C-alpha positions in Angstrom: -2.5 -22.6 -16.2 -5.2 -20.0 -16.6 -5.3 -19.2 -12.9 -1.6 -18.8 -12.7 -1.6 -16.5 -15.8 -4.4 -14.4 -14.2 -2.4 -14.3 -10.9 0.6 -13.0 -12.9 -1.4 -10.2 -14.5 -3.0 -9.3 -11.1 0.5 -9.1 -9.5 2.0 -7.1 -12.4 -0.8 -4.5 -12.4 -0.9 -4.3 -8.6 2.9 -3.5 -8.5 2.4 -0.9 -11.3 -0.4 0.8 -9.3 1.4 0.6 -5.9 4.7 1.8 -7.4 2.8 4.8 -8.9 3.6 3.8 -12.5 -0.2 3.7 -13.1 -1.9 6.9 -11.8 -5.4 7.0 -10.2 -8.1 7.4 -12.9 -6.0 5.8 -15.7 -8.2 3.7 -18.0 -7.1 0.1 -18.3 -8.1 -1.0 -21.8 -8.7 -4.7 -22.0 -7.3 -5.1 -25.6 -4.1 -3.2 -24.8 -3.5 -5.3 -21.7 -4.3 -8.5 -23.6 -1.8 -7.5 -26.3 0.8 -6.6 -23.7 0.6 -9.9 -21.8 -0.1 -12.0 -24.9 -3.3 -13.4 -23.5 -7.0 -13.4 -24.2 -9.3 -10.6 -23.1 -11.1 -13.1 -21.0 -8.0 -13.6 -18.8 -7.5 -9.8 -18.6 -11.1 -9.4 -17.5 -10.7 -12.0 -14.8 -7.6 -10.1 -13.5 -9.4 -6.8 -13.6 -12.3 -8.3 -11.6 -9.9 -9.6 -9.0 -8.3 -6.1 -8.7 -11.7 -4.5 -8.3 -12.4 -6.9 -5.4 -9.2 -5.5 -3.8 -10.4 -1.9 -4.5 -7.4 -1.1 -6.7 -9.5 -1.0 -9.8 -12.9 0.6 -10.4 -15.2 -1.1 -13.0 -17.8 1.1 -14.7 -20.6 -0.3 -16.9 -20.1 0.5 -20.6 -16.9 2.4 -19.8 -14.5 -0.2 -18.7 -11.9 -0.5 -15.9 -9.9 2.4 -14.3 -7.3 2.6 -11.6 -9.2 3.5 -8.5 -9.2 7.0 -7.1 -10.1 6.7 -3.4 -12.5 9.2 -1.9 -11.7 11.2 1.3 -14.2 9.1 3.3 -12.8 5.8 2.0 -9.3 7.0 2.8 -10.2 7.8 6.4 -11.9 4.4 6.8 -8.8 2.6 5.5 -6.6 4.3 8.1 -9.1 3.7 10.8 -9.0 -0.1 10.1 -5.2 0.0 9.9 -4.9 1.6 13.3 -7.2 -1.1 14.9 -5.5 -3.9 13.1 -1.8 -2.8 13.5 -2.0 -2.0 17.2 -2.9 -5.6 17.9 -0.3 -6.9 15.4 2.4 -4.8 17.1 1.6 -6.2 20.6 1.6 -9.7 19.2 4.9 -9.1 17.4 6.6 -7.9 20.6 5.2 -10.9 22.6 6.7 -13.3 20.0 9.9 -11.4 19.3 13.0 -13.4 18.4 16.5 -12.1 17.5 15.9 -13.2 13.9 12.7 -11.2 13.6 14.3 -8.1 15.2 17.2 -8.4 12.8 14.9 -8.7 9.8 13.0 -5.6 10.8 16.2 -3.7 11.5 17.5 -4.6 8.0 14.3 -3.3 6.5 14.5 0.1 8.4 18.1 0.4 7.3 17.1 -0.1 3.6 14.4 2.6 4.0 17.1 5.0 5.3 19.5 4.3 2.5 16.8 4.6 -0.2 15.4 7.9 1.2 18.9 9.4 1.6 19.8 8.3 -1.9 16.7 9.9 -3.4 15.6 6.4 -4.6 11.9 6.2 -5.5 11.8 2.8 -3.9 12.0 4.5 -0.5 8.3 5.2 -0.6 7.5 1.5 -1.4 9.7 0.4 1.5 7.8 2.6 3.9 4.6 0.7 3.2 6.4 -2.6 3.0 7.6 -2.1 6.6 4.1 -2.8 7.8 3.6 -5.8 5.6 7.0 -7.1 6.7 6.0 -7.0 10.3 2.8 -9.0 9.5 4.8 -11.6 7.5 7.3 -12.0 10.4 4.4 -12.8 12.8 3.9 -16.0 10.7 0.2 -15.2 10.2 -0.5 -15.5 6.5 -4.1 -14.2 6.7 -2.9 -11.1 8.5 -0.1 -10.6 6.0 -2.5 -10.8 3.1 -5.1 -8.4 4.6 -2.4 -5.9 5.5 -0.8 -6.2 2.0 -4.2 -5.3 0.5 -4.7 -2.4 2.9 -1.2 -1.0 2.3 -1.8 -1.2 -1.4 -4.9 0.9 -1.0 -3.0 3.3 1.2 -0.3 3.7 -1.5 -3.0 5.0 -3.8 -4.3 7.3 -1.1 -0.8 8.7 -0.4 -0.1 9.2 -4.1 -3.3 11.3 -4.4 -3.2 13.3 -1.2 0.2 13.2 0.7 2.1 16.4 1.3 5.8 16.7 0.6 8.3 15.7 3.3 6.0 13.1 4.9 8.2 10.2 3.8 11.2 11.2 5.9 9.0 11.7 8.9 7.5 8.2 8.4 10.9 6.6 8.4 11.9 8.4 11.6 8.8 7.0 13.3 9.6 3.5 12.1 13.0 3.8 13.7 11.5 5.0 17.0 8.9 2.1 16.8 11.8 -0.3 16.3 13.5 0.9 19.5 10.3 0.1 21.5 10.1 -3.3 19.9 13.7 -4.0 20.7 13.0 -3.0 24.3 10.1 -5.4 24.3 7.7 -2.7 25.4 4.5 -3.9 23.8 2.2 -1.1 25.0 4.6 1.7 23.9 5.2 0.0 20.6 1.4 -0.3 20.0 0.9 3.4 21.0 3.7 4.5 18.6 2.2 2.4 15.8 -1.2 4.1 16.2 0.3 7.5 16.5 2.4 6.9 13.4 -0.7 6.0 11.4 -2.5 9.0 12.7 0.4 11.2 11.5 0.4 9.6 8.1 -3.3 10.4 7.8 -2.7 13.9 9.0 -0.1 14.4 6.3 -2.8 13.9 3.6 -4.1 17.1 2.0 -7.7 16.1 1.4 -8.5 19.5 -0.1 -6.1 18.9 -2.9 -7.5 18.9 -6.5 -6.8 15.5 -7.9 -5.6 15.4 -11.5 -8.0 13.7 -13.9 -7.1 11.3 -16.7 -10.5 11.7 -18.3 -10.0 13.9 -21.4 -13.6 15.1 -21.5 -13.5 16.0 -17.8 -10.1 17.7 -18.2 -11.3 19.9 -21.0 -14.7 20.8 -19.6 
């Protein structure tokens, strides 16, 4: 029972962070979270520890837990790992392509288009979910979980650093990638995936001053 409750808290906080409802640097007060979820601080502490293992939360001695604020170097490393991992995933996806898998990916790209054209905030989440959906469709649960964690960290990075207009470009690249997959051109698809992730990283303004949620720092 305790493990399922902790899992629920982890999932709820993960979604709030990934969906940008909790900003980088936000303090996660244990008692407030315990009151919100109607659980003990011990369970909240366990959930925060798990989130820190996923690098979504930063634990500071004597200060508590905060939504992580990835550094420039960490951000570059996340995208370097994603390029290596997702190029191989794309090749495997094309090799094992079925009409059902292609249909599922097409439906996802169509949802992206509708959300972005409608100005729906969910469009940003769907862009990241495209990569996780591909991993899920390979049937490799370990890959899907690893990619889900990496995409969650990427969502924090894009929230902090991404320039305006990048979302529309990402969708267009997903659509082009889908064409290569449908044509069963594994090498072109892998090349397009790597180029896409390079473009996402290039859309990040690493010189941007990141807003702080620390009152003392903000007023200094």
